[in-house]
C-alpha positions in Angstrom: 44.4 44.7 36.5 40.9 45.5 37.5 38.2 46.1 34.5 37.2 49.5 34.4 33.6 50.6 34.6 33.5 51.3 30.9 35.0 47.6 30.0 31.9 46.4 32.7 29.7 48.1 31.0 30.7 47.0 27.5 31.0 43.2 28.8 27.5 43.6 30.0 25.9 45.0 26.7 27.7 41.9 24.9 26.3 40.0 27.3 22.5 40.8 27.0 22.9 40.9 23.3 23.9 37.3 23.1 21.2 36.2 25.7 18.8 38.2 23.5 19.2 37.0 20.1 16.5 34.1 19.7 17.6 30.2 20.1 16.0 29.7 16.6 18.9 31.7 15.0 21.7 29.1 16.0 19.4 26.2 14.6 20.0 24.7 11.6 17.2 25.9 9.0 14.6 23.0 8.3 14.5 22.1 4.9 11.3 20.4 3.7 10.3 17.5 5.5 11.2 14.3 3.4 7.7 12.1 2.8 7.8 8.7 4.3 9.5 5.8 1.5 7.3 3.5 0.5 6.9 -0.2 2.2 9.9 -2.5 0.6 8.0 -5.8 -0.6 9.7 -8.9 0.4 9.7 -12.1 1.6 12.6 -13.1 4.2 14.4 -16.5 4.2 12.7 -18.1 6.8 9.1 -17.0 5.7 11.0 -18.3 1.7 12.2 -21.4 3.4 8.5 -22.6 4.9 7.1 -21.7 1.6 9.1 -23.8 -0.2 8.8 -26.8 2.0 4.9 -26.8 1.8 4.3 -30.5 -0.5 1.9 -29.0 -2.9 0.2 -26.1 -4.1 -2.5 -25.6 -1.7 -0.3 -26.0 1.2 2.0 -23.4 -0.1 -1.4 -21.0 -0.4 -2.8 -21.6 3.1 0.8 -20.7 4.4 1.0 -17.7 2.4 -2.0 -16.1 3.4 -1.6 -17.4 6.9 1.6 -15.7 7.4 0.2 -12.6 5.0 -2.2 -12.4 7.6 -0.2 -12.5 10.7 1.9 -9.4 9.2 -1.5 -7.8 8.4 -2.2 -8.1 11.8 1.1 -7.1 13.1 0.5 -3.3 10.9 -2.9 -3.1 12.6 -1.2 -3.2 15.9 1.6 -0.9 15.1 -1.0 1.7 13.7 -3.2 1.6 17.2 0.2 2.1 18.8 1.5 5.1 16.6 4.5 2.9 15.1 3.9 4.2 11.8 7.5 2.8 10.2 7.0 -0.5 11.7 3.8 -0.6 10.5 4.7 0.2 7.2 7.6 -2.4 7.1 4.5 -4.7 8.0 2.7 -3.7 5.2 5.6 -4.4 2.5 6.2 -7.7 4.1 2.6 -8.4 3.6 2.7 -7.2 -0.1 5.7 -9.4 -0.9 3.9 -12.5 0.2 0.9 -11.6 -1.9 3.0 -10.9 -5.0 5.1 -14.2 -4.7 1.3 -16.0 -4.1 0.3 -14.3 -7.4 3.1 -15.1 -8.9 2.7 -18.9 -8.2 -0.8 -19.3 -9.1 0.3 -17.5 -12.3 2.7 -20.3 -13.2 -0.3 -23.0 -12.7 -2.3 -24.4 -15.5 -5.5 -22.5 -15.2 -7.6 -25.6 -17.2 -7.6 -27.5 -14.0 -10.3 -27.3 -11.7 -7.7 -27.7 -8.5 -6.0 -24.1 -10.1 -9.7 -22.4 -10.1 -9.8 -23.5 -6.5 -7.0 -22.1 -5.4 -7.8 -18.9 -7.0 -10.8 -19.1 -5.0 -9.4 -19.2 -1.8 -7.1 -16.4 -2.7 -9.6 -14.4 -3.5 -11.6 -14.9 -0.6 -8.6 -13.9 1.8 -8.0 -10.9 -0.4 -11.5 -10.1 0.1 -11.0 -9.6 3.8 -7.9 -8.0 3.9 -8.5 -5.0 1.4 -10.7 -3.5 4.4 -8.6 -3.9 7.0 -5.8 -2.6 4.6 -8.6 0.6 4.5 -8.5 0.9 8.0 -5.0 1.1 8.5 -5.1 3.7 5.9 -7.6 6.2 7.5 -5.2 5.9 11.1 -2.3 6.9 9.7 -0.9 10.3 9.2 -0.8 11.5 5.6 3.1 10.9 5.2 1.9 6.8 5.4 -1.2 6.9 4.0 -0.6 7.7 0.2 1.8 3.8 0.6 -1.0 2.1 2.4 -3.2 3.3 0.2 -1.2 1.7 -2.9 -0.9 -1.3 -0.9 -4.7 -1.4 -0.5 -5.2 -1.1 -4.5 -2.7 -3.5 -5.4 -4.9 -6.1 -2.8 -7.8 -4.8 -5.1 -6.4 -5.6 -7.8 -4.7 -9.0 -7.2 -8.2 -9.7 -6.0 -9.7 -8.6 -9.1 -7.0 -11.0 -11.5 -7.9 -14.1 -9.2 -11.7 -13.6 -10.1 -10.9 -13.3 -13.5 -8.7 -16.2 -13.9 -11.4 -18.3 -11.6 -14.2 -17.4 -13.9 -12.3 -16.7 -17.4 -13.7 -20.0 -18.5 -17.2 -19.6 -18.0 -17.8 -16.0 -18.4 -20.2 -16.0 -21.9 -18.8 -13.1 -24.6 -22.1 -10.9 -26.3 -21.7 -11.6 -29.4 -19.9 -8.4 -31.5 -23.3 -9.5 -34.7 -25.7 -8.0 -31.5 -24.5 -5.1 -31.0 -26.2 -2.0 -32.1 -24.7 0.2 -34.7 -23.7 4.2 -34.0 -26.3 6.2 -35.8 -23.9 8.9 -37.1 -24.7 12.4 -36.1 -25.9 14.2 -39.3 -28.6 11.4 -39.7 -30.1 12.3 -35.9 -33.1 14.1 -35.4 -32.6 17.3 -34.3 -34.4 17.8 -31.1 -34.1 21.2 -31.1 -35.1 22.0 -34.4 -39.1 23.4 -34.5 -41.5 22.3 -37.3 
């Protein structure tokens, strides 16, 4: 049975009404965007086996620094290519290696000259890494930049720890008897008082 003109106009009005509704009403409402997750610190099995295969602490530290620099370089490349998830993953692997080296050095006898030399090498390597992390942070979107800043602060704090361990035995402390005693407030001359 053919449609009457009223039914056709009604059908046409429905089609126009449906087409006139913006597509945004059909889309799911977007909630607040989740921030990027922090980089997971870890050392892979292959890297762990390379580190344990090292014959002594010096070789282990050298291997750790070399692998960490590879991950830091990959993070720089990923950042320049705007692959921020991969850069974050590489920073996490870098942090895992630095944390591992820090723990290994902490277990060594600090009174030995060889241990102090290891701390010195570690500090020199970290000195070069901190500015590289700062460059990565500056070219990273805000979602990831906070985590890179945390990594930069971790590297800076680890470097300070290495310096403290290296110089811990040779720093002269000031004697407590030579310090000036504070003057109580009531004994200080009143600068605002007129004679």
